[in-house]
N, C-alpha and C positions, 0 to 999 in steps of 0.2 A: 264487176263491173266499180270500177272507182266512180265517186261522184266529185265532182268540180267542186269549189267552194262557194259558188253562186248559187248550185244545185241543193248545197248541205242547206244553206237558210231560206232556200227555197220549199225542200221539204220537210223543213224542222219541225214541224208538228206532226208528221209522221214517223219521223227518227224517234222520236221523243215513247212513242207507244210500242211497249214492247214486242207486241203481234206481230210489228211491222221492222221497226228499225233500220240499221245499214243492213244488212244480208236482204231482208223483204223490200227494201226501196233501190235495192241495185239487180234485183228480179225483175222488178217494174219497169227500172229502164232498158233491160238485155231483152225483154217481152217483145212477142211481135203481134198484133191481135187485128183481125181481120174482122173490119164492121160491114153487115149490111143491109145498107140503106142510110141515107143523111136526111132523112125525113123527122117524124113525130117523135119516134124511140131514139134514132143516132145522133139527135142533135143533143141532147144532154147527156149521152150514153161518152157521144166524143170529145164533150167536151169535159168531162171529169175525166177520160182517160188521159185526156192530153195535161188536164191541172196534175193528176196523180203521177206523171212521170212514166208513162205506157213509152218506151221508148221507140219504139214504131206501129203508129195505126195505117192499116190498109182500108180505102174506104171503096166501096162498089155501090153506086148509083149511077144511072144513065138519066135522068131526070133535071129538069131545069127548075128554077125557084119562080112559084106562083105567088100571086097577092093573100091567096087562100093559105098558104103553107102558114104565113107568117103569125096564125093564133096558137102555136104551137110547136111550130121549127125553129128554136130559138136562135140556132148557129147562124141563120140568115138574117140580114137585115132588108130595108126599106131599098139600100141601093145596089142589091144583090139581085133583083127582080129580072127575069131570062139569063143570069149565068146558071153554067151546071153547075148543081149540089154540088160536086166533090170538088169544084175550086173554090165556090165560097168557104166550103169546111177547111179548105188548107189554109186559106187565109186567116180565118177565124183562130184556128189551132197556133197558127205565125205569130198572132197577136196574144194567144194566149203565153204559149211556152214554147218560145226558141227552140227546146233542147230535144223536140219531138219530131222525128221526120213521120210525115205521112205522105201515103203512098196512094195517089187516087187511081181509081180504075173506073172508067167512067163509060160502063156497059151493063149490061144485063148478067146477073148471073146464070146460069143452064148448066143442066147436067151436062153436058158434054165439055164444059171448060170448069164446072165447080170444084173437081178434084185438083187439077193442076193448081188452079188457085188457090184454094185451101191449105193446098201441101207446103205453101211455102210461110205460111205462118205458123203459132205456137195454139193458137186459141181465135176461136171464131165466136162472134155475138150476133144474132141475126135479128135484126128490128125491120125486117120486111112489111111488106102490108098485104101478099097475098100467099093463096097455098101452095102453088105450083114451085115458088120461091124454099117457103119452108123447107117442102118433102125433098128439094134438091140440095138444097144445102147439107139437113140432115142425113141424107144419105151419103152425099160427099165427106161431110166429116167424118163417119164409122170407116168408109173406104181409105181416106187418110190420117186416120186413129189420131185426130184430132178431137177435142173435149168442146161441146158448144153450148153456148148460154143464149137462149130462145125467147122471146117475148112478144106477147100481141096485144092488140088493143081493140074493146068494144066502144062505145057509146059513154061509159060509165064505168065500166070494168075493164080488167087486165090481169094476164097472166104470165108465169114467169117460172121457168125449170132449166133443169142444166141436164145435159146429155152428155154422157160419157160409157156410150155402148161399145166402145172399144176395150174396154176393160170390164172385170169381174168385182163383185161385189166382196166382203168378209168370208162368206159362207161359200164362196168361189162361181156362186150363181152369175152368169152375164146381167150386166146392166142392163138396162131397159134402154127401146130404141124411141125415137118420136114415133114412129109407128106402134110402138106396145102403147103409148096413149091416145094416140091420134091414129087407128089403123088404115083408115082411108080420110081423103077430104070430104067436104062436104058438099051437097051436088052445086051446080055450078047456077048463081041466082040465088044461093036458100041466105046465104051472106051478104048484106048490102054493103055497098064498099060506104067508105068515110062521107064521100061528095054529096050521097045517097042518106045515110042516118046520121049524121054528124059526130062529133066526139067532142070531151071538154078536153081544154088546152092543155088545162095543166097536170091533167092526168098522163100526158105523155112523158111531160119533167118526170113525175114519180117515178114509172116506170121504168124511163131511160136512167133514173139514178139507182132504180135498183138494181137494173143490170150491169152499171158499171161497178153496185157495191160487190156482184157476184166475181165478174171478173178479175177485179182489185183482190179479192179475198182469195180466190183460184191461183193467181199468177204469186202472190204474195208470199200463200203458206200457212193460211191458216182459218180457222173457221171450219161447219159441216156445208158443205155444196149442197146445195140443192138437186141432189140425185135421186132420183124416185119420188118426188116431190114436185109437185104443182102448186104453186103460188099465187090464189087469189085475191084479188083486191078490189073490193067496189065500193067505190067513190060517193055513191051516195049514204051510205051507213057508216062511212070509212072502215069497214069490217076487212081485216086480212084471215085469211083462213090458208091450210094446207092442205090436199089430196094425197094421199099415197098411193103411187103406182108400180107396179113390179114387170120382170120380164117377160112377155109372151111368148111363148115358144112356138107360137104359130107365124111371129112375124119374119119377113121375109128377108132380114138382114140379118142378125143372129140369131134366129130358132133353131129351132132343131132341126127342121129338114132345109133350111138353106144350104147352098153351096159354101159359104163362110162361115156357117155356123158352129157352134163346138160339142 
C-alpha cells in the first residue's frame, strides 16, 4: 500500500528504522485493529496507534465521558463530558491523523456478537475493565483466529500479554489461551472496581502505550511478541518482570479434550 507524500513526512522517523521502513509502514497502513474500550488503557493505545499510521481502528465502547475519567483517559477532554466515548475518540483521532479511518462501535461486546465483530479486523487489543468482557473477547479471538493483545490495570500495577492461541509454537505445541493463564474469573466482588480501589492515572498511560508497542511490533513484523509471557509492571517500585506460562491441555478451547482441540 503506497504512502502519500504527506504520509512519508509524517512517518519519517519510522521509515528510517530498519525494522520498520517502507514495508513495515505500509503494513501499518493496511492493518485493521479493533480496540476494546476507550478508557484508561484504550485512550493512549488509540492515540499511539493513530499516530503510528494504523489504517483502520475500530473502537468498541458503550460508555459516556464523565469527569472522573479525565484523570487518566487522556483522549477525552473537559468539553467532551457527557459525550459517547467512541464519538470523542473519533474526533481526537481526526485531529491527530486524518489518514486513519475510525469505525465506532457504540455498544458492549458480548459472547453473541464478539466473533462476528472481531472477524472484520486483523488484530484485537483489549483494554476492557471487567473479566466477562476479557473472556468473551479472548474466546472469540480464538474462534475467529485473530491475535489478541490484552492488558489489565490494578491500583499501582498492570499486566500485558499477547494471545495467539489459534497458532502453534516452534515445537508444534499449541500456543496458550487466555484460559491457560487465568482458567476462571475471580469470585464476584473479590476484585474491587476502579471507583472503589482507585488507580494511578499515569500507569494507564504506561500500559496503554505498551499495548500500542505490542500491536505495532506485531503488525510491522519485528521483535518477539509476548506470547506465553505475562509482563508485570509495578509502578511503586518501577519494576518490570515477565512470567512465563504455557498451554494447558485441560483448557476448554484448544485443549486435548476440547472439540476444537488438537
